[in-house]
N, CA, C, O and the ligand as a Tripos MOL2 file, in Angstrom:
@<TRIPOS>MOLECULE
protein
  313   311    79     0     0
PROTEIN
NO_CHARGES

@<TRIPOS>ATOM
      1 N         140.2640  109.0280  190.8320 N.3       1 MET1
      2 CA        141.1930  109.5980  189.8460 C.3       1 MET1
      3 C         142.6070  109.5660  190.4050 C.2       1 MET1
      4 O         142.8560  110.0570  191.5060 O.2       1 MET1
      5 N         143.5350  108.9870  189.6470 N.am      2 ASN2
      6 CA        144.8890  108.8660  190.1660 C.3       2 ASN2
      7 C         145.7310  110.1110  189.8890 C.2       2 ASN2
      8 O         145.2790  111.0590  189.2470 O.2       2 ASN2
      9 N         146.9460  110.0820  190.3850 N.am      3 TYR3
     10 CA        147.8380  111.2380  190.2910 C.3       3 TYR3
     11 C         148.0300  111.6980  188.8660 C.2       3 TYR3
     12 O         147.9340  112.8900  188.5770 O.2       3 TYR3
     13 N         148.3060  110.7430  187.9530 N.am      4 LYS4
     14 CA        148.5850  111.1120  186.5760 C.3       4 LYS4
     15 C         147.3840  111.7780  185.9160 C.2       4 LYS4
     16 O         147.5380  112.7300  185.1510 O.2       4 LYS4
     17 N         146.1800  111.2720  186.2160 N.am      5 GLN5
     18 CA        144.9850  111.8650  185.6290 C.3       5 GLN5
     19 C         144.7750  113.2740  186.1820 C.2       5 GLN5
     20 O         144.4420  114.1980  185.4400 O.2       5 GLN5
     21 N         144.9740  113.4280  187.4950 N.am      6 GLN6
     22 CA        144.8490  114.7480  188.1150 C.3       6 GLN6
     23 C         145.8470  115.7260  187.4960 C.2       6 GLN6
     24 O         145.4980  116.8600  187.1660 O.2       6 GLN6
     25 N         147.0870  115.2720  187.3460 N.am      7 LEU7
     26 CA        148.1150  116.1120  186.7810 C.3       7 LEU7
     27 C         147.7310  116.5860  185.3920 C.2       7 LEU7
     28 O         147.9210  117.7570  185.0640 O.2       7 LEU7
     29 N         147.1920  115.6900  184.5700 N.am      8 ALA8
     30 CA        146.7960  116.0470  183.2160 C.3       8 ALA8
     31 C         145.7010  117.1110  183.2560 C.2       8 ALA8
     32 O         145.7220  118.0530  182.4640 O.2       8 ALA8
     33 N         144.7470  116.9640  184.1710 N.am      9 VAL9
     34 CA        143.6600  117.9430  184.2660 C.3       9 VAL9
     35 C         144.1990  119.2990  184.6980 C.2       9 VAL9
     36 O         143.8490  120.3300  184.1230 O.2       9 VAL9
     37 N         145.0700  119.2880  185.7370 N.am     10 VAL10
     38 CA        145.6030  120.5600  186.2490 C.3      10 VAL10
     39 C         146.4690  121.2500  185.1950 C.2      10 VAL10
     40 O         146.4210  122.4720  185.0500 O.2      10 VAL10
     41 N         147.2560  120.4680  184.4640 N.am     11 GLN11
     42 CA        148.0560  121.0640  183.4080 C.3      11 GLN11
     43 C         147.1640  121.6160  182.3100 C.2      11 GLN11
     44 O         147.5130  122.5990  181.6570 O.2      11 GLN11
     45 N         146.0170  120.9890  182.1050 N.am     12 GLY12
     46 CA        145.0840  121.4530  181.0960 C.3      12 GLY12
     47 C         144.4380  122.7780  181.4350 C.2      12 GLY12
     48 O         143.8520  123.4340  180.5740 O.2      12 GLY12
     49 N         144.5500  123.1800  182.7340 N.am     13 LEU13
     50 CA        143.9680  124.4680  183.1640 C.3      13 LEU13
     51 C         144.8170  125.6350  182.6610 C.2      13 LEU13
     52 O         144.3780  126.7840  182.6890 O.2      13 LEU13
     53 N         146.0280  125.3380  182.2020 N.am     14 SER14
     54 CA        146.9420  126.3630  181.6840 C.3      14 SER14
     55 C         147.1550  127.5160  182.6490 C.2      14 SER14
     56 O         147.0260  128.6860  182.2890 O.2      14 SER14
     57 N         147.4920  127.1510  183.9070 N.am     15 ILE15
     58 CA        147.8030  128.1660  184.9110 C.3      15 ILE15
     59 C         149.1390  128.8060  184.5680 C.2      15 ILE15
     60 O         150.0910  128.1120  184.2130 O.2      15 ILE15
     61 N         149.2110  130.1130  184.6730 N.am     16 GLN16
     62 CA        150.4720  130.8060  184.4070 C.3      16 GLN16
     63 C         151.5010  130.4550  185.4900 C.2      16 GLN16
     64 O         151.1330  130.1160  186.6150 O.2      16 GLN16
     65 N         152.7630  130.5380  185.1510 N.am     17 SER17
     66 CA        153.7980  130.2360  186.1400 C.3      17 SER17
     67 C         153.8750  131.3340  187.1820 C.2      17 SER17
     68 O         153.4490  132.4640  186.9460 O.2      17 SER17
     69 N         154.4280  130.9850  188.3470 N.am     18 ASP18
     70 CA        154.5680  131.9260  189.4640 C.3      18 ASP18
     71 C         153.2220  132.4620  189.9400 C.2      18 ASP18
     72 O         153.0910  133.6540  190.2160 O.2      18 ASP18
     73 N         152.2410  131.6030  190.0370 N.am     19 THR19
     74 CA        150.8910  132.0240  190.4130 C.3      19 THR19
     75 C         150.3660  131.1570  191.5360 C.2      19 THR19
     76 O         150.5570  129.9410  191.5500 O.2      19 THR19
     77 N         149.6960  131.8090  192.4820 N.am     20 GLN20
     78 CA        148.9260  131.0850  193.4890 C.3      20 GLN20
     79 C         147.4890  131.5300  193.3380 C.2      20 GLN20
     80 O         147.1910  132.7190  193.4500 O.2      20 GLN20
     81 N         146.6070  130.6020  193.0890 N.am     21 THR21
     82 CA        145.2490  130.9970  192.8140 C.3      21 THR21
     83 C         144.2220  130.0050  193.3640 C.2      21 THR21
     84 O         144.5240  128.8310  193.5800 O.2      21 THR21
     85 N         143.0050  130.5020  193.5840 N.am     22 ARG22
     86 CA        141.8930  129.6530  194.0080 C.3      22 ARG22
     87 C         140.8610  129.6500  192.9050 C.2      22 ARG22
     88 O         140.6230  130.6680  192.2550 O.2      22 ARG22
     89 N         140.2510  128.4990  192.7000 N.am     23 MET23
     90 CA        139.2520  128.4030  191.6430 C.3      23 MET23
     91 C         138.2820  127.2810  191.9580 C.2      23 MET23
     92 O         138.4600  126.5440  192.9280 O.2      23 MET23
     93 N         137.2560  127.1580  191.1320 N.am     24 ASP24
     94 CA        136.3340  126.0540  191.2750 C.3      24 ASP24
     95 C         137.0750  124.7470  190.9860 C.2      24 ASP24
     96 O         137.8860  124.6790  190.0630 O.2      24 ASP24
     97 N         136.7930  123.7190  191.7720 N.am     25 CYS25
     98 CA        137.5180  122.4670  191.6110 C.3      25 CYS25
     99 C         137.0530  121.7290  190.3640 C.2      25 CYS25
    100 O         135.8590  121.4900  190.1830 O.2      25 CYS25
    101 N         138.0060  121.3690  189.5020 N.am     26 PRO26
    102 CA        137.6180  120.6420  188.2760 C.3      26 PRO26
    103 C         137.2740  119.1790  188.5570 C.2      26 PRO26
    104 O         136.7950  118.4780  187.6670 O.2      26 PRO26
    105 N         137.5110  118.7170  189.7740 N.am     27 PHE27
    106 CA        137.2720  117.3060  190.1070 C.3      27 PHE27
    107 C         135.9290  117.1030  190.8140 C.2      27 PHE27
    108 O         135.1760  116.1910  190.4740 O.2      27 PHE27
    109 N         135.6300  117.9710  191.8160 N.am     28 CYS28
    110 CA        134.3650  117.8140  192.5680 C.3      28 CYS28
    111 C         133.4100  118.9600  192.2860 C.2      28 CYS28
    112 O         132.2960  118.9810  192.8080 O.2      28 CYS28
    113 N         133.8360  119.9230  191.4590 N.am     29 ASN29
    114 CA        133.0240  121.0930  191.1180 C.3      29 ASN29
    115 C         132.6950  121.9640  192.3300 C.2      29 ASN29
    116 O         131.7510  122.7530  192.2910 O.2      29 ASN29
    117 N         133.4790  121.8200  193.4140 N.am     30 GLY30
    118 CA        133.2880  122.6850  194.5680 C.3      30 GLY30
    119 C         133.6080  124.1300  194.1990 C.2      30 GLY30
    120 O         134.5440  124.3970  193.4450 O.2      30 GLY30
    121 N         132.8250  125.0530  194.7340 N.am     31 ARG31
    122 CA        133.0430  126.4610  194.3620 C.3      31 ARG31
    123 C         134.2160  127.0520  195.1080 C.2      31 ARG31
    124 O         134.2000  127.1630  196.3340 O.2      31 ARG31
    125 N         135.2370  127.4320  194.3560 N.am     32 ASN32
    126 CA        136.4070  128.1000  194.9190 C.3      32 ASN32
    127 C         137.1280  127.2770  195.9880 C.2      32 ASN32
    128 O         137.7180  127.8340  196.9140 O.2      32 ASN32
    129 N         137.0780  125.9760  195.8590 N.am     33 THR33
    130 CA        137.7320  125.1120  196.8530 C.3      33 THR33
    131 C         139.0910  124.6120  196.3640 C.2      33 THR33
    132 O         139.8020  123.9130  197.0850 O.2      33 THR33
    133 N         139.4300  124.9700  195.1670 N.am     34 PHE34
    134 CA        140.6210  124.3890  194.5370 C.3      34 PHE34
    135 C         141.7750  125.3920  194.5260 C.2      34 PHE34
    136 O         141.6360  126.4920  193.9910 O.2      34 PHE34
    137 N         142.8880  125.0260  195.1010 N.am     35 SER35
    138 CA        144.0470  125.8930  195.1830 C.3      35 SER35
    139 C         145.1520  125.3700  194.2520 C.2      35 SER35
    140 O         145.4710  124.1820  194.2690 O.2      35 SER35
    141 N         145.7170  126.2430  193.4610 N.am     36 VAL36
    142 CA        146.8120  125.8550  192.5590 C.3      36 VAL36
    143 C         147.9840  126.7800  192.8170 C.2      36 VAL36
    144 O         147.8230  127.9920  192.9600 O.2      36 VAL36
    145 N         149.1700  126.1830  192.8740 N.am     37 ASP37
    146 CA        150.3770  126.9460  193.1700 C.3      37 ASP37
    147 C         151.4660  126.6000  192.1480 C.2      37 ASP37
    148 O         151.9170  125.4570  192.0830 O.2      37 ASP37
    149 N         151.8810  127.5740  191.3630 N.am     38 THR38
    150 CA        152.8980  127.3270  190.3630 C.3      38 THR38
    151 C         154.1680  128.1430  190.6420 C.2      38 THR38
    152 O         154.9780  128.3700  189.7430 O.2      38 THR38
    153 N         154.3310  128.5820  191.9020 N.am     39 THR39
    154 CA        155.5440  129.3500  192.2420 C.3      39 THR39
    155 C         156.7320  128.3930  192.3270 C.2      39 THR39
    156 O         156.5490  127.1860  192.4820 O.2      39 THR39
    157 N         157.9320  128.9250  192.2270 N.am     40 ASP40
    158 CA        159.1850  128.1810  192.3190 C.3      40 ASP40
    159 C         159.2560  127.0590  191.2850 C.2      40 ASP40
    160 O         159.8190  126.0020  191.5720 O.2      40 ASP40
    161 N         158.7040  127.2600  190.1020 N.am     41 ASN41
    162 CA        158.7580  126.2840  189.0310 C.3      41 ASN41
    163 C         158.1290  124.9320  189.3780 C.2      41 ASN41
    164 O         158.4300  123.9220  188.7420 O.2      41 ASN41
    165 N         157.2480  124.9180  190.3960 N.am     42 LYS42
    166 CA        156.5700  123.6690  190.6990 C.3      42 LYS42
    167 C         155.1180  123.7860  190.2860 C.2      42 LYS42
    168 O         154.6380  124.8550  189.9080 O.2      42 LYS42
    169 N         154.4390  122.6700  190.3660 N.am     43 LEU43
    170 CA        152.9950  122.6940  190.1080 C.3      43 LEU43
    171 C         152.3310  121.9340  191.2410 C.2      43 LEU43
    172 O         152.4550  120.7130  191.3410 O.2      43 LEU43
    173 N         151.6250  122.6620  192.0940 N.am     44 GLY44
    174 CA        150.9480  122.0300  193.2190 C.3      44 GLY44
    175 C         149.4830  122.3200  193.1600 C.2      44 GLY44
    176 O         149.0760  123.4100  192.7560 O.2      44 GLY44
    177 N         148.6760  121.3540  193.5600 N.am     45 TRP45
    178 CA        147.2320  121.6000  193.5820 C.3      45 TRP45
    179 C         146.6180  120.9130  194.8030 C.2      45 TRP45
    180 O         147.1180  119.8920  195.2740 O.2      45 TRP45
    181 N         145.5290  121.4910  195.3030 N.am     46 TYR46
    182 CA        144.9060  120.9740  196.5260 C.3      46 TYR46
    183 C         143.4590  121.4350  196.5710 C.2      46 TYR46
    184 O         143.1590  122.5940  196.2880 O.2      46 TYR46
    185 N         142.5600  120.5150  196.9300 N.am     47 CYS47
    186 CA        141.1560  120.8850  197.0710 C.3      47 CYS47
    187 C         140.7590  120.8560  198.5240 C.2      47 CYS47
    188 O         141.0570  119.8970  199.2350 O.2      47 CYS47
    189 N         140.0850  121.9050  198.9750 N.am     48 PHE48
    190 CA        139.7080  122.0330  200.3920 C.3      48 PHE48
    191 C         138.3980  121.3190  200.6990 C.2      48 PHE48
    192 O         138.0040  121.2340  201.8620 O.2      48 PHE48
    193 N         137.7240  120.8120  199.6910 N.am     49 HIS49
    194 CA        136.4390  120.1300  199.9150 C.3      49 HIS49
    195 C         136.6970  118.8180  200.6570 C.2      49 HIS49
    196 O         137.5710  118.0410  200.2720 O.2      49 HIS49
    197 N         135.9260  118.5780  201.7250 N.am     50 ALA50
    198 CA        136.1700  117.4360  202.6030 C.3      50 ALA50
    199 C         136.0750  116.1060  201.8720 C.2      50 ALA50
    200 O         136.8030  115.1690  202.1990 O.2      50 ALA50
    201 N         135.2050  116.0100  200.9060 N.am     51 SER51
    202 CA        134.9660  114.7320  200.2370 C.3      51 SER51
    203 C         135.7390  114.6090  198.9260 C.2      51 SER51
    204 O         135.4870  113.7130  198.1200 O.2      51 SER51
    205 N         136.6730  115.5150  198.7360 N.am     52 CYS52
    206 CA        137.4370  115.4960  197.4880 C.3      52 CYS52
    207 C         138.9070  115.1670  197.7890 C.2      52 CYS52
    208 O         139.5020  115.7450  198.6980 O.2      52 CYS52
    209 N         139.4710  114.2630  197.0440 N.am     53 SER53
    210 CA        140.8410  113.8300  197.3240 C.3      53 SER53
    211 C         141.8520  114.4450  196.3590 C.2      53 SER53
    212 O         142.9950  113.9940  196.2720 O.2      53 SER53
    213 N         141.4230  115.4730  195.6400 N.am     54 ALA54
    214 CA        142.3370  116.0930  194.6780 C.3      54 ALA54
    215 C         143.4880  116.7620  195.4110 C.2      54 ALA54
    216 O         143.2880  117.6970  196.1860 O.2      54 ALA54
    217 N         144.6740  116.2800  195.1620 N.am     55 LYS55
    218 CA        145.8490  116.8200  195.8240 C.3      55 LYS55
    219 C         147.0860  116.2880  195.1210 C.2      55 LYS55
    220 O         147.1360  115.1090  194.7730 O.2      55 LYS55
    221 N         148.0770  117.1310  194.9090 N.am     56 GLY56
    222 CA        149.2880  116.6050  194.3020 C.3      56 GLY56
    223 C         150.3050  117.6800  194.0740 C.2      56 GLY56
    224 O         150.0340  118.8640  194.2760 O.2      56 GLY56
    225 N         151.4820  117.2680  193.6530 N.am     57 LYS57
    226 CA        152.5340  118.2220  193.4270 C.3      57 LYS57
    227 C         153.4910  117.6550  192.3780 C.2      57 LYS57
    228 O         153.8130  116.4670  192.3800 O.2      57 LYS57
    229 N         153.9250  118.5170  191.5070 N.am     58 LYS58
    230 CA        154.9220  118.1050  190.5250 C.3      58 LYS58
    231 C         156.0990  119.0290  190.6440 C.2      58 LYS58
    232 O         155.9630  120.2380  190.4580 O.2      58 LYS58
    233 N         157.2470  118.4860  190.9500 N.am     59 LYS59
    234 CA        158.4440  119.3050  191.1220 C.3      59 LYS59
    235 C         159.0420  119.6590  189.7720 C.2      59 LYS59
    236 O         158.7950  118.9890  188.7690 O.2      59 LYS59
    237 N         159.8200  120.7090  189.7640 N.am     60 GLU60
    238 CA        160.4740  121.0960  188.5250 C.3      60 GLU60
    239 C         161.4480  120.0020  188.1410 C.2      60 GLU60
    240 O         161.9670  119.2790  188.9910 O.2      60 GLU60
    241 N         161.6830  119.8970  186.8550 N.am     61 LYS61
    242 CA        162.5840  118.8680  186.3680 C.3      61 LYS61
    243 C         164.0140  119.1950  186.7630 C.2      61 LYS61
    244 O         164.4170  120.3580  186.8000 O.2      61 LYS61
    245 N         164.7670  118.1560  187.0560 N.am     62 LYS62
    246 CA        166.1430  118.3660  187.4860 C.3      62 LYS62
    247 C         166.9650  119.0370  186.3980 C.2      62 LYS62
    248 O         167.8730  119.8170  186.6860 O.2      62 LYS62
    249 N         166.6440  118.7310  185.1480 N.am     63 ILE63
    250 CA        167.4040  119.3170  184.0440 C.3      63 ILE63
    251 C         167.3340  120.8430  184.0930 C.2      63 ILE63
    252 O         168.2830  121.5080  183.6760 O.2      63 ILE63
    253 N         166.2350  121.4130  184.5890 N.am     64 CYS64
    254 CA        166.1120  122.8650  184.6960 C.3      64 CYS64
    255 C         167.1540  123.3950  185.6530 C.2      64 CYS64
    256 O         167.7930  124.4110  185.3810 O.2      64 CYS64
    257 N         167.3320  122.7180  186.7700 N.am     65 ASN65
    258 CA        168.3440  123.1190  187.7460 C.3      65 ASN65
    259 C         169.7230  123.0910  187.1240 C.2      65 ASN65
    260 O         170.5380  123.9860  187.3490 O.2      65 ASN65
    261 N         169.9810  122.0470  186.3300 N.am     66 MET66
    262 CA        171.2810  121.9150  185.6870 C.3      66 MET66
    263 C         171.5430  123.1120  184.7780 C.2      66 MET66
    264 O         172.6320  123.6860  184.7910 O.2      66 MET66
    265 N         170.5390  123.4810  183.9940 N.am     67 TYR67
    266 CA        170.6880  124.6260  183.1010 C.3      67 TYR67
    267 C         170.9140  125.9030  183.8940 C.2      67 TYR67
    268 O         171.7540  126.7300  183.5390 O.2      67 TYR67
    269 N         170.1540  126.0530  184.9730 N.am     68 LYS68
    270 CA        170.2940  127.2490  185.8260 C.3      68 LYS68
    271 C         171.7270  127.3610  186.3200 C.2      68 LYS68
    272 O         172.3440  128.4220  186.2290 O.2      68 LYS68
    273 N         172.2450  126.2670  186.8410 N.am     69 GLU69
    274 CA        173.6100  126.2850  187.3910 C.3      69 GLU69
    275 C         174.6120  126.5830  186.3010 C.2      69 GLU69
    276 O         175.5970  127.2880  186.5230 O.2      69 GLU69
    277 N         174.3560  126.0390  185.1110 N.am     70 PHE70
    278 CA        175.2310  126.2540  183.9710 C.3      70 PHE70
    279 C         175.2840  127.7470  183.6150 C.2      70 PHE70
    280 O         176.3630  128.3040  183.4130 O.2      70 PHE70
    281 N         174.1180  128.3810  183.5430 N.am     71 PHE71
    282 CA        174.0850  129.7870  183.1760 C.3      71 PHE71
    283 C         174.6250  130.6730  184.3100 C.2      71 PHE71
    284 O         175.2370  131.7110  184.0620 O.2      71 PHE71
    285 N         174.3930  130.2530  185.5310 N.am     72 MET72
    286 CA        174.9650  130.9810  186.6610 C.3      72 MET72
    287 C         176.4880  130.9460  186.5730 C.2      72 MET72
    288 O         177.1530  131.9440  186.8530 O.2      72 MET72
    289 N         177.0350  129.8070  186.1860 N.am     73 ALA73
    290 CA        178.4840  129.6450  186.0940 C.3      73 ALA73
    291 C         179.0260  130.5440  184.9870 C.2      73 ALA73
    292 O         180.0760  131.1670  185.1510 O.2      73 ALA73
    293 N         178.3300  130.6140  183.8790 N.am     74 ILE74
    294 CA        178.7380  131.5030  182.7890 C.3      74 ILE74
    295 C         178.7990  132.9400  183.2710 C.2      74 ILE74
    296 O         179.7660  133.6570  183.0140 O.2      74 ILE74
    297 N         177.7370  133.3570  183.9840 N.am     75 LYS75
    298 CA        177.6750  134.7270  184.4940 C.3      75 LYS75
    299 C         178.8690  135.0450  185.3680 C.2      75 LYS75
    300 O         179.4420  136.1330  185.3020 O.2      75 LYS75
    301 N         179.2340  134.0580  186.2000 N.am     76 THR76
    302 CA        180.3280  134.2710  187.1280 C.3      76 THR76
    303 C         181.6530  134.5200  186.3840 C.2      76 THR76
    304 O         182.5030  135.2870  186.8370 O.2      76 THR76
    305 N         181.7980  133.8590  185.2490 N.am     77 TYR77
    306 CA        183.0720  133.9520  184.5260 C.3      77 TYR77
    307 C         183.1530  135.1290  183.5670 C.2      77 TYR77
    308 O         184.2410  135.4570  183.0930 O.2      77 TYR77
    309 N         182.0240  135.7740  183.2680 N.am     78 THR78
    310 CA        182.0860  136.8660  182.3060 C.3      78 THR78
    311 C         181.9430  138.2090  183.0210 C.2      78 THR78
    312 O         181.9700  139.2580  182.3760 O.2      78 THR78
    313 ZN        137.5330  119.0990  194.7610 Zn       79 ZN79
@<TRIPOS>BOND
     1     1     2 1
     2     2     3 1
     3     3     4 2
     4     3     5 am
     5     5     6 1
     6     6     7 1
     7     7     8 2
     8     7     9 am
     9     9    10 1
    10    10    11 1
    11    11    12 2
    12    11    13 am
    13    13    14 1
    14    14    15 1
    15    15    16 2
    16    15    17 am
    17    17    18 1
    18    18    19 1
    19    19    20 2
    20    19    21 am
    21    21    22 1
    22    22    23 1
    23    23    24 2
    24    23    25 am
    25    25    26 1
    26    26    27 1
    27    27    28 2
    28    27    29 am
    29    29    30 1
    30    30    31 1
    31    31    32 2
    32    31    33 am
    33    33    34 1
    34    34    35 1
    35    35    36 2
    36    35    37 am
    37    37    38 1
    38    38    39 1
    39    39    40 2
    40    39    41 am
    41    41    42 1
    42    42    43 1
    43    43    44 2
    44    43    45 am
    45    45    46 1
    46    46    47 1
    47    47    48 2
    48    47    49 am
    49    49    50 1
    50    50    51 1
    51    51    52 2
    52    51    53 am
    53    53    54 1
    54    54    55 1
    55    55    56 2
    56    55    57 am
    57    57    58 1
    58    58    59 1
    59    59    60 2
    60    59    61 am
    61    61    62 1
    62    62    63 1
    63    63    64 2
    64    63    65 am
    65    65    66 1
    66    66    67 1
    67    67    68 2
    68    67    69 am
    69    69    70 1
    70    70    71 1
    71    71    72 2
    72    71    73 am
    73    73    74 1
    74    74    75 1
    75    75    76 2
    76    75    77 am
    77    77    78 1
    78    78    79 1
    79    79    80 2
    80    79    81 am
    81    81    82 1
    82    82    83 1
    83    83    84 2
    84    83    85 am
    85    85    86 1
    86    86    87 1
    87    87    88 2
    88    87    89 am
    89    89    90 1
    90    90    91 1
    91    91    92 2
    92    91    93 am
    93    93    94 1
    94    94    95 1
    95    95    96 2
    96    95    97 am
    97    97    98 1
    98    98    99 1
    99    99   100 2
   100    99   101 am
   101   101   102 1
   102   102   103 1
   103   103   104 2
   104   103   105 am
   105   105   106 1
   106   106   107 1
   107   107   108 2
   108   107   109 am
   109   109   110 1
   110   110   111 1
   111   111   112 2
   112   111   113 am
   113   113   114 1
   114   114   115 1
   115   115   116 2
   116   115   117 am
   117   117   118 1
   118   118   119 1
   119   119   120 2
   120   119   121 am
   121   121   122 1
   122   122   123 1
   123   123   124 2
   124   123   125 am
   125   125   126 1
   126   126   127 1
   127   127   128 2
   128   127   129 am
   129   129   130 1
   130   130   131 1
   131   131   132 2
   132   131   133 am
   133   133   134 1
   134   134   135 1
   135   135   136 2
   136   135   137 am
   137   137   138 1
   138   138   139 1
   139   139   140 2
   140   139   141 am
   141   141   142 1
   142   142   143 1
   143   143   144 2
   144   143   145 am
   145   145   146 1
   146   146   147 1
   147   147   148 2
   148   147   149 am
   149   149   150 1
   150   150   151 1
   151   151   152 2
   152   151   153 am
   153   153   154 1
   154   154   155 1
   155   155   156 2
   156   155   157 am
   157   157   158 1
   158   158   159 1
   159   159   160 2
   160   159   161 am
   161   161   162 1
   162   162   163 1
   163   163   164 2
   164   163   165 am
   165   165   166 1
   166   166   167 1
   167   167   168 2
   168   167   169 am
   169   169   170 1
   170   170   171 1
   171   171   172 2
   172   171   173 am
   173   173   174 1
   174   174   175 1
   175   175   176 2
   176   175   177 am
   177   177   178 1
   178   178   179 1
   179   179   180 2
   180   179   181 am
   181   181   182 1
   182   182   183 1
   183   183   184 2
   184   183   185 am
   185   185   186 1
   186   186   187 1
   187   187   188 2
   188   187   189 am
   189   189   190 1
   190   190   191 1
   191   191   192 2
   192   191   193 am
   193   193   194 1
   194   194   195 1
   195   195   196 2
   196   195   197 am
   197   197   198 1
   198   198   199 1
   199   199   200 2
   200   199   201 am
   201   201   202 1
   202   202   203 1
   203   203   204 2
   204   203   205 am
   205   205   206 1
   206   206   207 1
   207   207   208 2
   208   207   209 am
   209   209   210 1
   210   210   211 1
   211   211   212 2
   212   211   213 am
   213   213   214 1
   214   214   215 1
   215   215   216 2
   216   215   217 am
   217   217   218 1
   218   218   219 1
   219   219   220 2
   220   219   221 am
   221   221   222 1
   222   222   223 1
   223   223   224 2
   224   223   225 am
   225   225   226 1
   226   226   227 1
   227   227   228 2
   228   227   229 am
   229   229   230 1
   230   230   231 1
   231   231   232 2
   232   231   233 am
   233   233   234 1
   234   234   235 1
   235   235   236 2
   236   235   237 am
   237   237   238 1
   238   238   239 1
   239   239   240 2
   240   239   241 am
   241   241   242 1
   242   242   243 1
   243   243   244 2
   244   243   245 am
   245   245   246 1
   246   246   247 1
   247   247   248 2
   248   247   249 am
   249   249   250 1
   250   250   251 1
   251   251   252 2
   252   251   253 am
   253   253   254 1
   254   254   255 1
   255   255   256 2
   256   255   257 am
   257   257   258 1
   258   258   259 1
   259   259   260 2
   260   259   261 am
   261   261   262 1
   262   262   263 1
   263   263   264 2
   264   263   265 am
   265   265   266 1
   266   266   267 1
   267   267   268 2
   268   267   269 am
   269   269   270 1
   270   270   271 1
   271   271   272 2
   272   271   273 am
   273   273   274 1
   274   274   275 1
   275   275   276 2
   276   275   277 am
   277   277   278 1
   278   278   279 1
   279   279   280 2
   280   279   281 am
   281   281   282 1
   282   282   283 1
   283   283   284 2
   284   283   285 am
   285   285   286 1
   286   286   287 1
   287   287   288 2
   288   287   289 am
   289   289   290 1
   290   290   291 1
   291   291   292 2
   292   291   293 am
   293   293   294 1
   294   294   295 1
   295   295   296 2
   296   295   297 am
   297   297   298 1
   298   298   299 1
   299   299   300 2
   300   299   301 am
   301   301   302 1
   302   302   303 1
   303   303   304 2
   304   303   305 am
   305   305   306 1
   306   306   307 1
   307   307   308 2
   308   307   309 am
   309   309   310 1
   310   310   311 1
   311   311   312 2
@<TRIPOS>SUBSTRUCTURE
     1 MET1         2 RESIDUE 1 A MET
     2 ASN2         6 RESIDUE 1 A ASN
     3 TYR3        10 RESIDUE 1 A TYR
     4 LYS4        14 RESIDUE 1 A LYS
     5 GLN5        18 RESIDUE 1 A GLN
     6 GLN6        22 RESIDUE 1 A GLN
     7 LEU7        26 RESIDUE 1 A LEU
     8 ALA8        30 RESIDUE 1 A ALA
     9 VAL9        34 RESIDUE 1 A VAL
    10 VAL10       38 RESIDUE 1 A VAL
    11 GLN11       42 RESIDUE 1 A GLN
    12 GLY12       46 RESIDUE 1 A GLY
    13 LEU13       50 RESIDUE 1 A LEU
    14 SER14       54 RESIDUE 1 A SER
    15 ILE15       58 RESIDUE 1 A ILE
    16 GLN16       62 RESIDUE 1 A GLN
    17 SER17       66 RESIDUE 1 A SER
    18 ASP18       70 RESIDUE 1 A ASP
    19 THR19       74 RESIDUE 1 A THR
    20 GLN20       78 RESIDUE 1 A GLN
    21 THR21       82 RESIDUE 1 A THR
    22 ARG22       86 RESIDUE 1 A ARG
    23 MET23       90 RESIDUE 1 A MET
    24 ASP24       94 RESIDUE 1 A ASP
    25 CYS25       98 RESIDUE 1 A CYS
    26 PRO26      102 RESIDUE 1 A PRO
    27 PHE27      106 RESIDUE 1 A PHE
    28 CYS28      110 RESIDUE 1 A CYS
    29 ASN29      114 RESIDUE 1 A ASN
    30 GLY30      118 RESIDUE 1 A GLY
    31 ARG31      122 RESIDUE 1 A ARG
    32 ASN32      126 RESIDUE 1 A ASN
    33 THR33      130 RESIDUE 1 A THR
    34 PHE34      134 RESIDUE 1 A PHE
    35 SER35      138 RESIDUE 1 A SER
    36 VAL36      142 RESIDUE 1 A VAL
    37 ASP37      146 RESIDUE 1 A ASP
    38 THR38      150 RESIDUE 1 A THR
    39 THR39      154 RESIDUE 1 A THR
    40 ASP40      158 RESIDUE 1 A ASP
    41 ASN41      162 RESIDUE 1 A ASN
    42 LYS42      166 RESIDUE 1 A LYS
    43 LEU43      170 RESIDUE 1 A LEU
    44 GLY44      174 RESIDUE 1 A GLY
    45 TRP45      178 RESIDUE 1 A TRP
    46 TYR46      182 RESIDUE 1 A TYR
    47 CYS47      186 RESIDUE 1 A CYS
    48 PHE48      190 RESIDUE 1 A PHE
    49 HIS49      194 RESIDUE 1 A HIS
    50 ALA50      198 RESIDUE 1 A ALA
    51 SER51      202 RESIDUE 1 A SER
    52 CYS52      206 RESIDUE 1 A CYS
    53 SER53      210 RESIDUE 1 A SER
    54 ALA54      214 RESIDUE 1 A ALA
    55 LYS55      218 RESIDUE 1 A LYS
    56 GLY56      222 RESIDUE 1 A GLY
    57 LYS57      226 RESIDUE 1 A LYS
    58 LYS58      230 RESIDUE 1 A LYS
    59 LYS59      234 RESIDUE 1 A LYS
    60 GLU60      238 RESIDUE 1 A GLU
    61 LYS61      242 RESIDUE 1 A LYS
    62 LYS62      246 RESIDUE 1 A LYS
    63 ILE63      250 RESIDUE 1 A ILE
    64 CYS64      254 RESIDUE 1 A CYS
    65 ASN65      258 RESIDUE 1 A ASN
    66 MET66      262 RESIDUE 1 A MET
    67 TYR67      266 RESIDUE 1 A TYR
    68 LYS68      270 RESIDUE 1 A LYS
    69 GLU69      274 RESIDUE 1 A GLU
    70 PHE70      278 RESIDUE 1 A PHE
    71 PHE71      282 RESIDUE 1 A PHE
    72 MET72      286 RESIDUE 1 A MET
    73 ALA73      290 RESIDUE 1 A ALA
    74 ILE74      294 RESIDUE 1 A ILE
    75 LYS75      298 RESIDUE 1 A LYS
    76 THR76      302 RESIDUE 1 A THR
    77 TYR77      306 RESIDUE 1 A TYR
    78 THR78      310 RESIDUE 1 A THR
    79 ZN79       313 GROUP 0 **** ****
């Protein structure tokens, strides 16, 4: 399973943002071997099962940073 397929599966889990959690792996069905991290607006996932290669990370979109800086700038001026 390639990165894009893994990403689609992990996004399909509908993990809430700002969460670090362990769960059963949707790829190898290992019990509680799957770690998902959605803190700092990223999406990271990793499976601790030795024979499972599920692992990946999706960074926040750059456009989000741009908006953040934009709103920070507004705050500074008002
Ligand atoms: Zn796994």
